[in-house]
ROFI-341770 format. One line per 3 residues: their letters; for each residue x, y, z of N, C-alpha, C. Coordinates in pm, 1 decimal, decimal comma. Last residue first. Example, Ala and Ser with C-alpha at 12.3 -4.5 7.8 and 13.67 -1.06 7.14 Angstrom:
<recs>
SA> 1285,0:-225,0:708,0:1367,0:-106,0:714,0:1290,0:3,0:787,0; 1319,0:-569,0:780,0:1230,0:-450,0:780,0:1320,0:-330,0:780,0
</recs>
This chain:
<recs>
AGG> 72,7:25,0:3402,9:-47,0:-98,0:3401,8:-119,1:-26,7:3504,9; 76,7:359,4:3214,0:119,8:229,2:3242,5:69,7:148,0:3333,5; 13,6:577,5:3067,7:37,6:603,8:3189,5:117,1:502,3:3283,4
KAP> -249,8:422,5:2882,0:-142,9:498,5:2897,4:-152,3:535,7:3037,8; -257,5:20,3:2885,0:-339,8:199,4:2935,6:-201,9:271,0:2970,9; -141,6:-112,3:2613,2:-124,0:-78,1:2789,9:-170,7:40,5:2769,4
FTV> -341,3:-279,3:2347,2:-235,8:-157,2:2386,6:-234,4:-119,9:2571,7; -491,2:-515,2:2217,6:-480,6:-440,3:2308,5:-334,4:-393,3:2319,5; -571,2:-563,6:1861,8:-448,6:-556,2:1943,1:-473,2:-488,3:2066,3
PYW> -740,1:-721,4:1591,8:-707,5:-680,4:1737,9:-639,8:-697,6:1752,4; -752,8:-791,3:1341,2:-670,3:-831,7:1349,5:-645,9:-751,1:1524,2; -1005,6:-655,8:1230,9:-966,8:-848,5:1183,7:-830,6:-887,0:1267,2
RAF> -1036,0:-381,1:1355,2:-1145,5:-500,6:1295,7:-1122,2:-668,1:1297,0; -815,0:-271,2:1365,3:-897,9:-314,6:1476,7:-1016,6:-375,0:1451,7; -721,7:-323,8:1071,4:-650,3:-383,7:1191,4:-733,7:-371,5:1340,2
YAA> -896,3:-127,5:921,5:-915,6:-273,3:959,2:-833,7:-377,4:1001,3; -865,4:98,8:1051,6:-963,0:27,3:1104,3:-965,3:-65,0:1067,3; -569,4:141,3:1029,1:-607,3:99,0:1155,3:-755,2:56,7:1195,7
LLD> -625,7:205,8:740,8:-532,8:60,4:812,2:-536,8:5,3:931,7; -709,8:396,4:756,7:-802,9:269,3:689,5:-724,8:180,4:716,0; -549,1:624,3:867,3:-691,7:570,9:928,1:-751,1:433,8:888,6
SLT> -312,4:542,1:721,0:-335,3:531,2:824,4:-447,8:499,4:902,7; -443,1:690,4:493,7:-407,0:543,0:491,4:-410,7:497,8:613,4; -505,6:949,1:591,5:-602,0:866,1:536,9:-550,5:712,3:533,5
GNT> -236,0:1134,5:656,8:-313,1:1034,1:759,3:-416,0:958,8:711,0; -52,9:1195,3:409,6:-189,2:1295,8:511,6:-298,8:1227,9:644,7; 25,8:1009,1:294,8:124,7:1090,8:395,4:17,8:1184,5:504,6
IQE> -75,7:834,1:161,3:5,6:793,8:206,0:46,4:929,6:347,4; -262,6:1039,8:27,3:-324,9:959,6:123,9:-218,9:881,9:198,6; -81,6:1083,5:-218,9:-90,5:1184,3:-104,7:-138,2:1155,3:33,5
PLI> -165,3:891,4:-391,5:-30,5:915,3:-332,8:-19,6:961,3:-199,6; -457,1:758,9:-333,1:-376,2:840,1:-448,4:-286,1:871,3:-322,8; -605,7:439,7:-294,2:-546,6:529,2:-204,4:-488,2:641,7:-361,7
MLV> -783,6:130,8:-237,8:-750,1:231,7:-389,5:-738,8:377,9:-299,7; -737,5:-181,0:-121,2:-759,3:-28,1:-58,9:-641,0:70,4:-156,9; -891,2:-472,7:-103,8:-780,8:-416,4:-157,5:-836,5:-248,3:-146,1
IWG> -909,4:-796,0:49,6:-917,8:-675,0:45,9:-832,4:-574,6:4,3; -907,6:-1117,4:-103,6:-846,0:-1009,2:-81,5:-906,1:-859,8:-62,8; -1041,8:-1354,2:-262,4:-1088,5:-1298,7:-113,2:-964,0:-1172,7:-39,0
RIQ> -1024,3:-1385,0:-512,5:-957,9:-1461,4:-417,1:-969,2:-1433,9:-276,1; -1229,6:-1192,0:-583,4:-1296,6:-1332,8:-561,2:-1178,0:-1430,0:-540,5; -1052,8:-980,4:-525,6:-1152,9:-1010,7:-493,6:-1233,8:-1095,0:-474,3
ADN> -850,6:-1042,3:-767,2:-770,2:-1040,8:-635,8:-965,5:-1012,1:-545,4; -1033,4:-963,2:-986,3:-988,2:-1104,1:-963,2:-954,8:-1106,9:-789,4; -1072,0:-678,0:-962,5:-1225,9:-848,8:-946,8:-1144,7:-1008,6:-922,9
LKA> -843,6:-623,4:-1012,3:-880,9:-574,6:-884,8:-1039,4:-689,0:-827,9; -790,1:-671,8:-1245,0:-680,5:-730,0:-1182,4:-747,9:-694,7:-1049,2; -999,7:-562,5:-1392,7:-984,9:-695,4:-1426,8:-901,8:-746,6:-1303,4
YER> -937,2:-297,8:-1347,1:-1091,9:-354,0:-1324,0:-1042,5:-504,7:-1339,1; -672,2:-265,1:-1493,1:-688,9:-259,3:-1365,8:-826,8:-318,3:-1289,1; -812,3:-280,2:-1740,5:-715,3:-412,6:-1708,9:-683,6:-377,0:-1566,4
RLS> -975,8:-76,2:-1770,8:-1068,7:-233,9:-1801,6:-948,1:-328,9:-1726,4; -739,9:120,4:-1716,9:-903,2:124,7:-1632,3:-944,5:-17,2:-1634,6; -606,4:92,1:-2003,4:-558,4:72,9:-1869,2:-708,3:22,4:-1768,6
AGR> -829,6:161,7:-2154,2:-789,2:36,5:-2172,3:-740,3:25,7:-2018,8; -871,5:430,0:-2047,2:-956,3:326,0:-2098,7:-943,3:215,8:-2085,9; -683,3:613,8:-1861,5:-706,5:543,6:-1966,8:-793,8:456,4:-1976,4
VHR> -616,8:649,9:-1586,9:-724,5:708,9:-1609,4:-752,7:682,5:-1798,0; -403,7:550,9:-1509,7:-445,5:513,6:-1457,0:-622,0:565,3:-1511,7; -167,9:650,2:-1699,9:-209,9:556,8:-1727,4:-351,2:514,6:-1628,1
GGS> -222,4:1053,9:-1629,4:-164,4:891,0:-1652,7:-226,6:795,8:-1689,9; -356,3:1267,5:-1618,8:-344,2:1196,7:-1773,1:-294,4:1062,1:-1775,0; -290,9:1420,2:-1446,0:-210,9:1454,7:-1510,5:-203,7:1362,5:-1619,6
FLG> -454,3:1317,3:-1208,6:-488,5:1441,7:-1249,0:-400,7:1524,4:-1349,2; -372,5:1032,8:-1179,7:-494,2:1113,2:-1175,8:-524,0:1218,3:-1273,2; -92,4:965,9:-1117,5:-118,5:1063,7:-1254,6:-285,9:1052,7:-1293,4
GEV> -201,6:694,9:-906,6:-125,5:808,6:-931,4:-155,2:827,6:-1072,1; -284,8:484,4:-687,9:-338,3:550,9:-791,9:-309,6:662,2:-846,7; -167,8:257,8:-507,7:-158,0:375,6:-499,9:-214,7:413,5:-647,9
EVA> -297,2:-26,8:-311,9:-311,4:33,6:-433,1:-268,8:203,7:-476,1; -246,8:-261,4:-81,7:-297,0:-121,9:-86,3:-269,6:-67,5:-276,9; -414,1:-540,5:78,5:-339,8:-497,7:-36,8:-384,4:-357,4:-37,3
IWQ> -464,0:-801,5:294,8:-516,8:-667,0:258,8:-401,7:-625,0:168,8; -423,0:-1080,7:431,2:-497,0:-1110,5:284,3:-540,6:-943,3:282,4; -226,6:-1139,5:614,6:-380,4:-1051,2:684,9:-473,9:-1011,1:549,5
DPW> -35,1:-1239,1:483,7:-98,8:-1269,7:605,9:-200,4:-1250,3:636,6; 29,8:-1007,5:250,2:-28,2:-1125,9:253,9:-63,7:-1243,8:372,5; -2,4:-704,5:240,2:31,3:-751,4:426,6:-51,8:-895,0:373,6
CLD> 106,9:-496,7:41,3:62,6:-603,6:45,7:126,4:-682,7:192,3; 121,9:-261,2:-273,7:169,9:-282,8:-110,3:54,0:-404,7:-60,3; 58,9:-286,5:-538,4:194,3:-194,9:-464,8:200,1:-208,7:-338,4
FRW> 43,1:-642,8:-615,1:-31,0:-501,6:-537,4:99,0:-429,3:-510,0; 24,3:-743,5:-976,6:124,4:-725,3:-834,2:20,3:-609,8:-802,8; 47,5:-986,7:-1217,7:-56,2:-864,2:-1134,8:-4,9:-842,8:-1016,8
RRD> 78,9:-1145,7:-1395,2:145,9:-1100,2:-1362,3:120,5:-925,3:-1288,5; -96,2:-1500,5:-1355,6:-109,7:-1353,6:-1415,5:35,5:-1279,8:-1344,4; -64,1:-1701,5:-1226,9:-94,4:-1717,8:-1359,8:-116,9:-1596,8:-1415,4
ANF> -67,3:-1646,2:-955,3:58,8:-1719,5:-1068,8:53,4:-1753,5:-1155,3; -124,5:-1358,1:-830,0:-163,8:-1429,8:-866,2:-69,9:-1519,2:-972,1; 16,2:-1151,1:-652,6:-77,7:-1226,6:-562,8:-157,9:-1329,8:-677,8
RYE> 303,7:-1006,0:-590,7:235,2:-1088,3:-694,0:163,3:-1189,9:-666,6; 404,6:-745,6:-419,4:341,2:-883,4:-422,9:265,1:-938,0:-542,8; 495,5:-425,6:-441,2:476,6:-549,6:-527,3:512,7:-701,1:-554,0
AVP> 620,9:-508,1:-114,0:575,0:-411,4:-199,8:599,3:-495,6:-316,1; 469,4:-613,2:211,1:544,6:-653,1:99,6:535,7:-552,5:19,9; 455,3:-407,7:532,3:370,9:-422,2:431,0:511,1:-506,7:348,2
VPW> 463,2:-569,3:885,7:526,7:-466,6:773,8:458,8:-488,1:629,4; 170,2:-516,9:1135,9:306,7:-592,9:1018,8:334,5:-489,8:922,6; 216,3:-270,3:1378,5:141,2:-345,5:1299,0:217,5:-378,4:1174,9
GRD> 313,8:-80,2:1551,6:268,9:-204,9:1585,6:248,0:-304,9:1485,9; 315,4:213,0:1473,1:153,1:131,9:1516,1:202,7:40,5:1581,5; 567,8:226,1:1396,3:532,1:340,5:1471,9:395,0:258,1:1528,4
ACL> 528,9:17,7:1182,5:587,6:-4,5:1301,1:589,5:102,6:1381,4; 346,9:186,2:994,2:363,0:28,0:1037,7:421,8:18,7:1164,6; 515,3:423,3:947,0:403,6:422,6:977,0:375,0:279,6:1053,9
AAV> 760,2:247,3:776,3:774,9:344,6:911,8:648,2:372,3:1013,0; 611,9:126,7:600,8:679,8:44,8:694,3:692,4:137,0:799,9; 529,8:345,8:448,6:450,1:260,3:503,7:482,7:182,6:619,6
VRL> 794,2:446,4:353,5:700,1:558,8:402,1:604,2:504,5:506,3; 876,6:231,6:233,2:943,0:326,1:311,0:854,2:364,1:446,8; 692,9:194,3:26,8:721,7:102,8:97,9:811,8:156,8:268,0
YRA> 714,9:418,4:-130,8:582,0:373,6:-72,6:587,3:296,9:73,8; 957,6:392,5:-219,2:926,5:501,7:-134,6:796,2:443,4:-79,7; 944,8:113,1:-399,2:1030,6:142,1:-226,1:1011,0:251,1:-185,7
ARA> 772,3:190,5:-560,6:719,4:139,7:-453,8:840,6:122,2:-355,1; 912,3:394,0:-682,4:797,1:439,7:-660,4:785,1:327,5:-521,3; 1178,9:254,2:-804,0:1145,0:328,5:-689,3:1040,0:407,6:-600,5
DVA> 1016,0:-98,9:-794,0:1101,4:-12,3:-850,7:1095,6:120,3:-780,7; 1204,3:-439,9:-655,9:1104,1:-395,0:-589,0:1150,7:-150,0:-692,2; 1349,4:-612,1:-828,3:1239,9:-662,3:-746,3:1198,5:-560,1:-703,2
PTE> 1428,4:-441,7:-1139,7:1444,6:-457,0:-1040,6:1389,8:-514,0:-950,9; 1488,4:-649,3:-1419,8:1401,3:-623,6:-1376,0:1423,9:-545,3:-1223,3; 1672,0:-641,7:-1740,0:1701,9:-670,0:-1572,8:1580,3:-576,6:-1527,4
GAR> 1693,0:-546,6:-1983,1:1639,3:-674,7:-1952,5:1645,1:-728,0:-1792,9; 2011,6:-378,4:-1919,7:1894,5:-437,2:-2005,5:1874,4:-565,3:-2018,4; 1984,8:-278,2:-1574,1:2092,2:-320,4:-1706,1:1956,7:-354,7:-1798,0
QRV> 1926,3:-5,2:-1339,5:1924,4:-149,2:-1409,8:1986,3:-173,9:-1542,8; 1906,7:173,3:-1094,0:1949,3:149,1:-1161,5:1957,7:23,9:-1245,0; 1665,5:390,7:-933,6:1730,5:268,9:-933,2:1745,7:187,8:-1056,8
RPT> 1702,9:698,1:-798,8:1696,1:613,1:-868,6:1761,7:483,8:-850,2; 1595,6:800,9:-490,6:1707,3:739,7:-521,2:1659,1:663,7:-624,9; 1443,8:1067,1:-383,1:1438,8:947,7:-395,3:1516,2:905,3:-465,0
KAP> 1399,4:1379,8:-206,6:1458,4:1293,0:-306,5:1436,4:1141,1:-265,3; 1235,4:1400,5:76,8:1259,1:1496,1:-26,0:1310,2:1474,1:-176,4; 973,6:1213,0:184,4:1164,4:1224,7:112,8:1150,8:1319,5:59,2
WVV> 711,8:1311,7:361,8:766,0:1231,0:247,1:873,1:1276,8:210,5; 636,2:1253,4:715,8:704,9:1359,9:603,4:751,2:1313,7:505,0; 314,2:1148,2:808,8:438,1:1183,3:780,9:524,0:1225,1:685,0
VAR> 88,0:1144,2:1068,8:126,2:1232,0:934,9:287,3:1179,1:899,5; -111,2:955,3:1230,3:34,5:979,6:1180,3:34,6:1029,4:1080,1; -350,9:1018,2:1459,1:-325,6:1005,3:1328,7:-223,9:1063,4:1314,8
RAT> -521,9:845,3:1742,9:-406,9:875,1:1675,8:-379,6:898,2:1556,1; -872,7:869,8:1842,5:-771,1:818,6:1723,0:-638,3:881,6:1676,2; -963,7:1040,2:2150,3:-946,4:1016,9:1991,5:-787,4:925,9:1953,2
M> -1147,0:869,1:2421,1:-969,8:882,5:2346,7:-1007,9:887,5:2206,7
</recs>
């Protein structure tokens, strides 16, 4: 039996998050888009739904893009790699490495992915491997009991 790959269609338009000066939205538009797509994938597979922008260290302002707090797994989406975004600059990488090292020391498994890996099936495969290894679920045999 082969593993089922889910390919999710990326929404054509993403609503903008409006905010007042000094106000921080609970989840920014980018994280909300990722959360919608991954939550649909998880619901389809019967997995727990992730939390967006989860703050894993009370002493720092570090957050995971997507996180399953009860399962101790997180996803960091690394955008802007090919456009000179923040994730490829030295100072930002230094901060990112500090964040990831702190998460690993605390016991988190952090999956590093690119935005297109959310929709091309890569994230689905990674999560399937993780949940099968650490949280196995038995599904009924195809065709009934």
